[in-house]
C-alpha positions as CSV (number, residue, x, y, z in Angstrom):
1,M,117.4,99.7,73.3
2,L,113.7,99.4,74.1
3,Q,112.5,95.9,73.3
4,I,109.0,94.8,72.1
5,Q,108.4,92.9,75.3
6,D,109.1,96.0,77.3
7,I,106.6,97.9,75.1
8,M,103.9,95.2,75.5
9,Y,104.5,95.0,79.2
10,T,104.3,98.7,79.7
11,L,101.1,98.9,77.6
12,E,99.4,96.0,79.5
13,K,100.5,97.5,82.8
14,R,99.0,100.9,81.9
15,Q,95.8,99.2,80.6
16,K,95.3,97.6,84.0
17,E,96.0,100.8,85.8
18,L,93.4,102.6,83.7
19,E,90.9,99.9,84.4
20,R,91.5,100.4,88.1
21,V,91.0,104.1,87.8
22,I,87.8,103.7,85.8
23,C,86.4,101.2,88.3
24,N,87.3,103.2,91.4
25,G,86.2,106.4,89.8
26,K,82.7,105.0,89.2
27,K,82.4,103.8,92.8
28,V,83.4,107.2,94.2
29,E,81.2,109.0,91.7
30,K,78.1,107.4,93.2
31,E,78.8,109.0,96.5
32,L,79.2,112.5,95.1
33,P,76.4,115.1,94.6
34,Q,74.9,115.7,91.1
35,G,75.8,118.7,89.1
36,R,78.9,120.7,88.2
37,L,80.7,123.6,89.7
38,R,80.9,127.1,88.2
39,I,83.5,129.5,89.6
40,N,83.2,133.2,89.0
41,H,85.6,136.0,90.0
42,N,83.8,139.1,91.0
43,R,85.9,142.1,92.0
44,G,88.6,139.9,93.5
45,V,86.1,137.6,95.3
46,V,85.7,134.0,94.2
47,E,82.1,132.9,93.9
48,Y,80.8,129.3,93.6
49,Y,77.7,128.1,91.8
50,R,76.1,124.7,91.5
51,I,74.7,123.8,88.1
52,T,72.2,120.9,87.9
53,E,70.2,121.7,84.8
54,K,71.5,121.1,81.3
55,N,70.6,124.5,79.9
56,D,71.5,126.4,83.0
57,T,74.5,128.7,82.6
58,C,74.4,130.5,85.9
59,G,73.6,128.0,88.6
60,K,72.7,128.3,92.3
61,Y,75.0,130.4,94.4
62,L,76.8,128.5,97.1
63,R,77.9,130.0,100.4
64,K,81.3,129.6,102.1
65,S,79.6,127.3,104.6
66,D,78.9,124.9,101.7
67,K,82.6,124.2,101.6
68,E,82.2,120.4,101.5
69,L,79.6,120.5,98.8
70,I,81.9,122.8,96.7
71,R,84.8,120.4,97.1
72,N,82.7,117.4,96.2
73,L,81.3,119.1,93.1
74,A,84.9,119.9,92.0
75,Q,85.9,116.3,92.7
76,R,83.0,115.0,90.7
77,E,83.9,117.1,87.7
78,Y,87.5,115.9,88.0
79,I,86.4,112.2,88.2
80,D,84.0,112.6,85.2
81,K,86.8,114.0,83.1
82,Q,89.3,111.5,84.4
83,I,87.1,108.5,83.6
84,K,86.3,109.8,80.1
85,C,90.0,110.4,79.4
86,A,91.0,107.0,80.9
87,K,88.4,105.2,78.7
88,E,89.7,106.9,75.6
89,E,93.3,106.0,76.4
90,K,92.4,102.5,77.3
91,E,90.7,102.0,73.8
92,E,93.8,103.5,72.1
93,I,96.1,101.1,74.0
94,K,93.8,98.2,73.1
95,R,94.1,99.2,69.4
96,I,97.9,99.4,69.7
97,I,98.2,96.0,71.3
98,K,96.0,94.5,68.6
99,A,98.2,96.1,65.9
100,L,101.4,94.9,67.6
101,G,99.9,91.4,67.7
102,K,100.2,91.4,63.9
103,V,103.9,91.9,63.9
104,V,105.0,89.9,67.0
105,V,104.7,86.2,68.0
106,M,105.0,84.5,71.3
107,E,108.2,82.5,71.7
108,S,107.7,78.7,72.0
109,S,108.5,78.7,75.7
110,K,106.0,81.5,76.2
111,K,108.7,83.5,78.0
112,D,109.4,86.1,75.4
113,I,107.8,88.0,72.5
114,L,109.5,88.1,69.2
115,Y,109.1,90.1,66.0
116,Q,107.5,88.1,63.1
117,S,110.2,89.3,60.7
118,D,113.0,88.1,63.0
119,M,111.6,84.6,62.7
120,V,112.3,84.2,58.9
121,Y,115.9,83.3,59.5
122,S,115.0,81.1,62.5
123,G,112.6,79.1,60.3
124,M,115.3,78.1,57.8
125,S,117.1,74.8,57.9
126,A,120.5,74.7,59.5
127,D,122.1,74.0,56.1
128,K,120.5,77.0,54.5
129,K,121.4,79.2,57.5
130,E,125.1,78.4,56.8
131,L,124.6,79.8,53.3
132,V,122.9,83.2,53.9
133,V,123.8,86.4,55.7
134,P,120.7,87.4,57.7
135,M,119.4,90.9,57.7
136,L,117.3,90.3,60.8
137,M,117.4,87.6,63.4
138,S,115.8,86.9,66.8
139,N,117.6,87.6,70.0
140,Y,118.0,83.8,70.4
141,E,119.7,83.4,67.0
142,Y,121.8,86.5,67.8
143,A,122.9,85.0,71.1
144,A,123.7,81.6,69.5
145,K,125.8,83.3,66.8
146,W,127.6,85.5,69.5
147,E,128.5,82.4,71.5
148,K,129.9,80.6,68.4
149,E,132.1,83.5,67.4
150,E,135.8,83.0,68.0
151,Y,137.5,85.6,70.2
152,K,140.9,86.4,71.4
153,N,141.4,85.5,75.1
154,N,144.0,86.2,77.6
155,N,147.0,83.8,77.4
156,F,149.0,85.6,80.1
157,K,150.0,83.0,82.7
158,S,147.7,80.5,81.1
159,E,149.2,77.8,83.4
160,E,147.2,79.4,86.2
161,K,144.0,78.4,84.6
162,V,143.6,75.2,86.5
163,Y,139.9,75.2,87.4
164,S,137.3,73.7,85.0
165,T,133.8,75.1,84.6
166,K,130.6,73.4,83.5
167,K,130.9,75.1,80.1
168,G,134.4,73.7,79.7
169,D,136.4,76.9,80.3
170,M,139.5,76.8,82.3
171,V,139.6,79.7,84.8
172,R,142.0,81.0,87.5
173,S,140.1,80.6,90.8
174,K,137.3,78.7,92.5
175,S,135.3,82.0,92.7
176,E,135.5,82.3,88.9
177,V,134.2,78.7,88.6
178,M,131.2,79.7,90.7
179,L,130.5,82.8,88.7
180,A,131.0,81.0,85.3
181,N,128.7,78.2,86.4
182,M,126.1,80.7,87.6
183,Y,126.0,82.3,84.1
184,Y,126.0,78.9,82.4
185,E,123.1,77.5,84.6
186,L,121.1,80.7,84.0
187,G,121.5,80.3,80.3
188,I,123.3,83.7,80.0
189,P,125.9,83.8,77.3
190,Y,129.4,84.8,78.4
191,R,133.0,84.8,77.4
192,Y,135.9,84.3,79.8
193,E,138.8,86.8,79.6
194,A,137.9,88.0,76.1
195,E,140.0,90.8,74.5
196,L,138.6,94.3,74.9
197,R,140.3,97.3,73.2
198,L,139.8,100.5,75.1
199,K,139.5,104.0,73.6
200,N,143.2,104.7,74.4
201,G,144.2,101.7,72.4
202,R,145.1,99.6,75.4
203,I,144.0,96.0,75.4
204,T,142.5,94.5,78.5
205,Y,140.7,91.3,79.4
206,P,137.6,91.6,81.6
207,D,137.0,88.5,83.7
208,F,133.7,87.9,82.0
209,T,132.1,89.5,78.9
210,V,128.4,88.8,79.3
211,L,125.7,89.3,76.6
212,D,122.5,90.9,77.6
213,V,120.4,89.0,75.1
214,A,117.4,91.4,75.3
215,S,119.4,94.5,74.4
216,R,122.2,92.7,72.6
217,Q,124.7,94.7,74.6
218,E,127.9,93.4,76.1
219,I,128.3,93.8,79.8
220,Y,131.7,93.5,81.4
221,H,132.0,91.7,84.7
222,E,135.1,92.3,86.8
223,H,135.6,90.1,89.9
224,M,138.0,91.5,92.5
225,G,139.0,88.4,94.4
226,L,142.1,89.7,96.3
227,I,140.7,93.1,97.5
228,D,142.7,92.8,100.8
229,D,145.9,93.2,98.8
230,K,146.8,96.9,98.5
231,E,148.7,96.5,95.2
232,Y,145.9,94.4,93.7
233,R,143.3,96.9,94.9
234,M,145.1,99.9,93.4
235,H,145.6,98.1,90.1
236,N,141.9,97.3,89.8
237,L,140.9,100.8,90.8
238,Q,143.1,102.1,87.9
239,K,141.5,99.6,85.6
240,I,138.0,100.8,86.6
241,E,139.1,104.4,85.9
242,E,140.4,103.4,82.4
243,Y,137.0,101.7,81.8
244,R,135.2,104.9,82.7
245,K,137.2,106.9,80.2
246,S,136.1,104.4,77.6
247,G,132.4,104.8,78.4
248,I,132.3,101.6,80.5
249,F,131.1,102.2,84.1
250,A,128.9,100.6,86.8
251,G,125.2,101.1,86.2
252,K,125.6,101.1,82.4
253,N,127.8,98.2,81.2
254,L,130.1,97.3,84.0
255,F,129.3,94.8,86.8
256,I,131.7,94.5,89.7
257,T,131.9,91.8,92.4
258,Y,134.5,91.4,95.1
259,E,135.5,89.4,98.0
260,S,138.0,89.7,100.9
261,S,139.0,87.7,104.0
262,G,136.2,89.2,105.9
263,C,133.7,89.3,103.1
264,P,133.6,86.0,101.2
265,L,131.9,85.6,97.8
266,N,128.2,85.3,98.3
267,I,127.1,83.6,95.1
268,R,123.4,83.6,96.0
269,E,123.2,87.3,96.4
270,I,125.2,87.8,93.2
271,E,122.8,85.5,91.4
272,K,119.9,87.7,92.6
273,C,121.6,90.7,91.0
274,V,122.3,88.8,87.8
275,R,118.7,87.6,87.5
276,W,117.5,91.1,87.9
277,M,119.9,92.4,85.3
278,F,119.6,89.7,82.6
279,C,116.5,87.6,83.3
280,K,113.7,90.1,83.5
């Protein structure tokens, strides 16, 4: 889902690009000859004419030896039209940004742009929020609500959950502690081993269910910590295939990390990927 901040960013980026085109175009234009190029096809022969007078419809004939002049006249005509078009587009973008400014507001930390209408619920007292069912809410309110929701988690061999995270979850390995703490420190909402029902009806428990706050989409993170083990590896490959059949796959809504005896968990590199995915 395209977010308002994506739209604003794209428009502002395009506006800067158009300003660059207009500025560079004017500089190049000064070095080019005056006039415009008329091209005529006469019995299969292409003829070139240079028009410098306003009311002149014919122009002065140019020889083939005037090749550079011909190219420069064509380039000038292109630049003239490009500058005109860029100016018109820039003005339209300016108008759109101004219009969007009436329906959006900058978030208090100045890191995000929010819809004005989404802020109605945010502006209510905590007591009143408990009494109403919001029709619209900001991404932050949605994330807070998502984190408070109860969910079914995996109770299989719960005695193996012996490692504590900064959020207070109990997880099964030191690697999962590092991954959970990474999400917690980055302020990215997550659930540990939350129930997920696949299209075939089978219930599975991804290691982490992560909320992409901007798109409000759940991303499933599977960490393969025993990839050296053949049976473990085959089990996880089958799980990934089941995910795919349910519309869950890498590049869309599945994030896979792994480690082996020869390739230990590199939390710094994983964090770079996570920042790119969730902290744009």
